[in-house]
N, C-alpha and C positions, 0 to 999 in steps of 0.2 A: 499730525500725529496722529497714529492709531488709538483708540480709547483703551487704555490698559485692563479695562474691564470686558474689553471684547474677547470672546473664545479666539482660539488659536486660528481654526478654518475660517472664521470670519475674516479674520486680521488679512489673511492670507490672500482671499477671494479678492480684497479691498486693494492689497497692495498689488496683485495678478490682473485687476481690473478684471475679475474672469466669474462665473457663473459656477458655483458649487452644485456638483452633483454626488448624491451619494450612490455608491457602487460597491461591486466587489470585485477582487483581483482572480484573472481568469488562467494563471500560469501553471495551476496545481490544481487536486480535488478539494484542497481544505478553503478554496474560496475564501479568502481574508477581508473582511469589509474594507472598502476603501472610499476616499475622497477624491473625487474626479473635479479638477477646476479647467473649463470649457471657457474659450473666448473665439469668437468668430467661428463658430463650429468646429474648432480644433482644439486637443488635449495641449495645455500647457503645463501642467505640472500636476502630480497625484501623490497622494501620499496615505497612510494609514488612516482609519477610522478610531479616533482617539476614545470614541464613547463604547467601541467593540471590546468586549471581555477576553476576546481568544486572541485579538494582536495589539491591545491597548495603543493603537496609532503607530506601529512600526509593520515594516514590512521587510522580506528576505531579500537580498541582492539581486535575484532572478524577478521578483515582484517588481521591484524598484525600474528595473529595465523595459519591463514585459511593454509599457506604453509607448516604446519607440516603435512597435511593431506597427501603431498607427500612422506612424510616418514614413513606413518602408515603401519605396515608390514601386517595388515589386511585387507588393502583398494582391492577391486575390480579390478580385471585389464584383466578380460574375461568375457562371459557369463557363466552363470550358470543355470542348466535348474533342478527344482524339482524333486526329483525320490521318496522321503517319506514324509509323513507327517510331520507337524512343532515338533522338537523335538525329534524324532526319528533319529538313525544313519543313516548315508548317507543322509543327506536331500536333498543335490544339489550334484549336478555333471558336472564338467565343460565339456564344449561344444566348440566347434570353432564358430566365425562368421557366416559362411556360413549355418551352422546348425540352429544358432538362427535365422538367416534372414527366413530361410524356414519354420521352424517350425511358424513363425509368421506371414509369407505371406500366408501360407496355411491355417491358422486359421481365417485370416482377410478374405480370398475369402471363407470359407463355412460359415460363419456369415454373410456374403453379400448376399450370394445367398440363405441363409434360413430365415434369419431376415430384411434385408436390411442394408443398411451401417450406417443408422440411430442408429442400435442397438451397435455402438463402440462410446466410449468416451474419451475425455482427459482431465485431470486435473493436473496443473504444476505451478509452482511458476512461476514469470515473469521472463524470462530468453531468451537470442537471438535463444537460440536452437529451442526454441517453433513455431518460424516461421517456420521451416522445417517440424514439424507436421502438422501444418496449411497447407502446402502443399501437403504432403502425405495424412492426414486423411482427409481433408478438401476438398482441390479442386480435386485431383484424385479420392479419395476413395468414397468422396461424403457422409460424416457426418457433421452434424451441430452443433456438440456436443463439441467444444474447450472451455473448459472453464478455469480458473485459481483457486485459492486457496481461491480468494477475501472473499466469504461468510464466513472463517475463520478469517478473518483480517481486513479489514475496507469496508466490504458491505456498512453498514449505512452511511459512510462518501460518499461515492461515489452516494448512491443512495439521499441522501441531497441535495448534490452539483448538482446533474444532475437534480433533480424534482425544485429544486431553481433557480440554474442559465442556467439550460440548458448544463452543462460543467460535465465532469464526473471527471477531476482530477486536483484539483488545485493545485498552487506552491504557497510558500510563499515567499514575500519580506522582510524577517527580516532585511535585511541590513540597510534599508532604514526606517525603521517604528519607532515612537516614542512612541509606546504604543500596547503592545502585550498580548491579554489572551489567553491563551492555555487551552483547556478545556479536562482533561485527555489525556494529550498530552507531552509524557517524550521524547523530543527530544534529550536529555544527556544519554538516558540510553537506549531505542529500539530505536537507532539511525537509521534515515531515510538515508536523500541524506546527507553526511558528509558536503557539501557544505552550506547546511542550519542551520546545528548545528554552525559551525564554524562563520556563518552571525548573529545567535541568539546571542553570546557571544560577538561579536564586536558591536552591536546594544546595548547592555546592556553597555558598555566600553563606550559607545559615548553619555550615559545618556538615554536612552530608557527605560521605565518603563515593567518590565514583570511580568506578573500575572500569577499564575499558579493555575489552580481549579480542586483539585483533593483529593481525600480521603486519596492516600498515601503520604507521605513526599518522593518523588520520587527525583532523582537526578538533574532534572530540577528544582523542588521547591526551592533543596538547591541553588541553583545557584538567584533564583527569587528575585525580590525585596517585592512580597508579596505571599504566600502560603495561599489559600483558602480552607481548609480541608472540602469539601461539602457531605454531606450522599450520598451513592453509588447509582446511577442512578435516580439522581433529577436534574442534570445537565439542562435538559430542561425547568423546572420550574424556577428557578434562572433566565436563560436566557430571557424567556418570560415576567418575572418580571422588567429587566432591561430594555427591549423593552417598557413597559407599563411605567415606568417612566421616559424614553427619551421621548417620544410622549409626554404624558400628560403634561412635560414641555417644549414644542417645541424645545427640543435640535436636533431633527432629520434635516437631509440634505433636507431641501423641495424642491430643486429645481431637485436634483437626485431622490429623490421618485416620484415625479410628471413625470417625463421623463421616468423612467424605472422601476420603482415598479407597477407592475399590480397587483390590489386587495389590495391596501394599506389601503382603507377606510374601508374594512370589516375587514382586521385585526387589525384596530387601534379600532374599534366597539366591536369585539371578546373579545379583550383584557381588556375594559373596561366592556362590559356586564358580563364576566366571574369572574369578581374582580381580576384578577391576577396582584397584587400589590405586593412590595417589602415585605409587612407585611404578605400578604399570603404566599409567597413565603419561609417567614424565618422558619415557622415550618416545612414544609416539607424537606428543605434544610440543617437547621442546622447551617445557615448564617445569621446572625441578619442584619434587614430590613436596618437599617442605612449605612451597608457595602455595600449592595447590589446598593442601592442610589448612595452612592460615586463612587462604580467602575462604574454604569451607567452613571454618569456626567462625570467623568474622561474620558470614554473611547467614548464619543459623542463629547467632547470638545478638545480634543487631536487629532492633525492631522498630519501626518497620522496613521492610527493604524489598527489593525487588531484582529480578533476574529477567532480563529481556532481549530479544533479536528482533533482527528483522533482515535484511536482504544476505549479509556478509556472512553468516553462518547457514544459509541456504542453499548457497550455489553450486551445491555438491550433488553427488548420486546419495549419499548418505542424510541430505539437508533437513529431510521430515523429520527422520529419528534423532538426529543433533538437535533440533528445535524442541523435540518431546523432550530429550534430555535436559535442556537449560532450562524449561517450562515445570518439569516434574522438581526442581530445586523450589521453586515457589510452592507447590502443593506440600512436597514433606515436612517446609518450614511454616506453612500454614499463613501463606502470605499473597493471600488471595483476594481481592474484592474489600479491602479495608482502607484505610488512610494510607497513601507512601506505596499501595500496591499496585500489582496490575487490576485494572478494572475490566469485568467482563458485562458492560453496557449493554441493554436494549438500545436496537435502533430508535432514534427518535420517531414519535408516531405520525409520520408526516405522508399522505397520502399520494398516488400518483398523480399529474397534472389535470387528469379528465378521468371523469365516470362512464367508463363502456359498459353498458350494459351486457349483462352475461350471454342473452341472448343473439347479440352483435357479435361475439368472441367466438373466435375458430379455433377449434379444438386441434392439436396437434397429433399425427396418426403413428409417429414413430420417435422414439425415445430421443433425448438431445443427444449431441452427438457427445460428449464427454462420457456418457454412459454408453451408447453403443460402442466406443472404442475401449470398454473394460474399465474403465474410471469412475464408477459411479458415486464416489463421496468424495471425488475432487471439489474443492470449489469455485473450480473455472476450468475451460478448456484446456488442454494441454497443447498450446498453440503448435509446438513441433510437431505435431501428429496431423494438423491441417494439410499442408500441403499432399499427405495420402488421400483423404476425402476429395482433394480438388484433382489432382492428378490420375487416380487409380478407382476413384467411386468407391472406396473403402471406409467407413463401414456404409456410408451412402454416398450416394453423388452431393457436392458441392457445387452450386453452378453460379453462385452470387455472394458477391463480400462487401456489406457494407465497413469501411473502417472508419471511425471518429475518433479525433483527437489523439492517435498513436501512429504507430510506424512499423508495422512488424518486419520490414525488411532491414530495418536497422536494428532494432531490440532483437530478434527470434533468431534461434540457432540455423544454422545452413542457410543464410541469405540466398545465394543461387537458386536454391529450390523454392525459398519461399518468394 
């Protein structure tokens, strides 16, 4: 029998006759700490690291299944070079790593000589290894075009947060909140940080009220205190009407607004002049005026509270402004950067993997693509515009694209052109 005083991880290692290796999950950018059990150089079991504060021994379903990729007989194990068009016999042939590196290096050199290093771009998912691309392609090669997949994910949320709060990536203190409105945000289905999902459920257990505004009855809506099935793409109208009702009834945080909210008077007058009332929004949103008023009053009078968005409310042509309206609820009620609020945290003070001397860095001679395309304050490249740069050379030619841990043909618009 196992020693009852033995840690669970040690007991599992003994039962599995396996070596315990501390690691992390690679299925999404949150990289939850894991414990991997290895026997005869093969993974036999994986669990969350119980000592890690962000996932406390647990993992999401995708993370739990991810270790099977190590067992997939069709997974790539070495470089493959295309030799025939797609669908034809002998599409790819195996080559050595030296051949692959030489092939890529020669191509990069010829592109830089003929078109300049700006003709090379990177698009990736958030991933620790992409920092090495930033050294290689950014610092040493001289391309300013280091991008992620954000335009196919949460560009509207980031641009809304950036232009309203001056910060690009808010975090959520669900654990200490008493009232949470989630606009098109399915925390328990399309999981983000596992620790945030856990905190949301724990907050509900402690009495926090969870409101989900979403056309779909999502996994999160199923757990919420109230589901508001709104018409698709109309979140901004409902949020503006809630703002109007809060301000008109003097329920906003006057001290916070006076100290931090530049342009509040103009916003207040705009809501009044345009008639953005709950009655106006009701026909647009498919949510009755009394419900909008009640939610506005509850949000304004319950502290701490949070109005949060993600992809659902942003996948529309009005997504950026809709996101700003949802975030303005936090601002006018003084629900920013306190316990139970949105947190505008600085990035962790972690440097890049290597220290490249300034004299070794190559400075780009052209603006990055997003600025040259006319989107200078966009947090990322509008990926739907990338084919234009490749096919037409507008605003300048892109002759090589590195794709890391993302699939633009699947996730970006107009897949045929992509």
